[in-house]
C-alpha positions in Angstrom: -118.7 0.3 -6.9 -119.0 -1.2 -10.3 -121.7 -3.5 -11.5 -119.3 -6.4 -11.3 -118.4 -5.8 -7.7 -122.1 -5.4 -6.7 -122.8 -8.8 -8.3 -119.8 -10.3 -6.6 -120.9 -9.2 -3.1 -124.4 -10.5 -3.6 -123.2 -14.0 -4.5 -121.7 -16.1 -1.7 -120.0 -19.4 -1.9 -121.9 -22.3 -0.4 -119.5 -22.3 2.6 -120.2 -18.6 3.3 -123.9 -19.1 3.0 -123.9 -22.0 5.3 -121.7 -20.1 7.9 -124.1 -17.1 7.8 -127.0 -19.4 8.4 -125.2 -21.0 11.3 -124.4 -17.6 12.8 -128.1 -16.7 12.7 -129.3 -19.7 14.7 -130.1 -19.3 18.3 -127.3 -20.7 20.4 -128.3 -21.0 24.0 -125.3 -20.6 26.2 -122.8 -21.3 23.4 -120.4 -19.1 21.5 -120.7 -18.5 17.8 -119.1 -21.1 15.6 -115.6 -20.5 14.5 -115.3 -19.2 11.0 -112.6 -20.1 8.5 -110.5 -17.0 7.7 -111.5 -16.9 4.0 -115.2 -17.4 4.8 -115.1 -14.6 7.5 -113.4 -12.3 4.9 -116.0 -13.1 2.3 -118.9 -12.4 4.6 -117.2 -9.2 5.9 -116.4 -8.0 2.4 -120.0 -8.6 1.3 -121.1 -6.5 4.2 -123.1 -9.4 5.8 -121.2 -9.5 9.1 -119.2 -7.1 11.2 -116.1 -8.0 13.2 -114.9 -6.0 16.2 -111.9 -3.8 15.4 -109.6 -5.7 17.8 -110.6 -9.0 16.2 -111.9 -10.4 19.4 -115.4 -11.0 20.4 -118.5 -12.1 18.6 -119.1 -11.6 14.9 -122.4 -9.8 14.3 -124.8 -10.2 11.4 -125.5 -6.9 9.8 -128.9 -5.8 8.4 -127.6 -6.7 4.9 -126.8 -10.2 6.2 -130.3 -10.5 7.7 -131.9 -9.4 4.4 -129.8 -12.0 2.6 -131.0 -14.7 4.9 -134.6 -13.6 4.6 -134.3 -13.7 0.8 -132.8 -17.2 0.9 -135.7 -18.4 3.2 -138.3 -17.3 0.6 -136.8 -19.5 -2.1 
């Protein structure tokens, strides 16, 4: 990876940051919120979420995504 792509993956759009925060919230008895295709791609490309290979099922927040959320919470 180049320095440019590293910087690109660490910076998310407001929509992607909001979506990641929504995914992290406890949802008692509810499914995860639906993600816009471009937001899902952005989060996946940044390594913050993982999507099942068949495209079905829940999106999972990765360790990198959890670290991103923790860093945002400190601000």
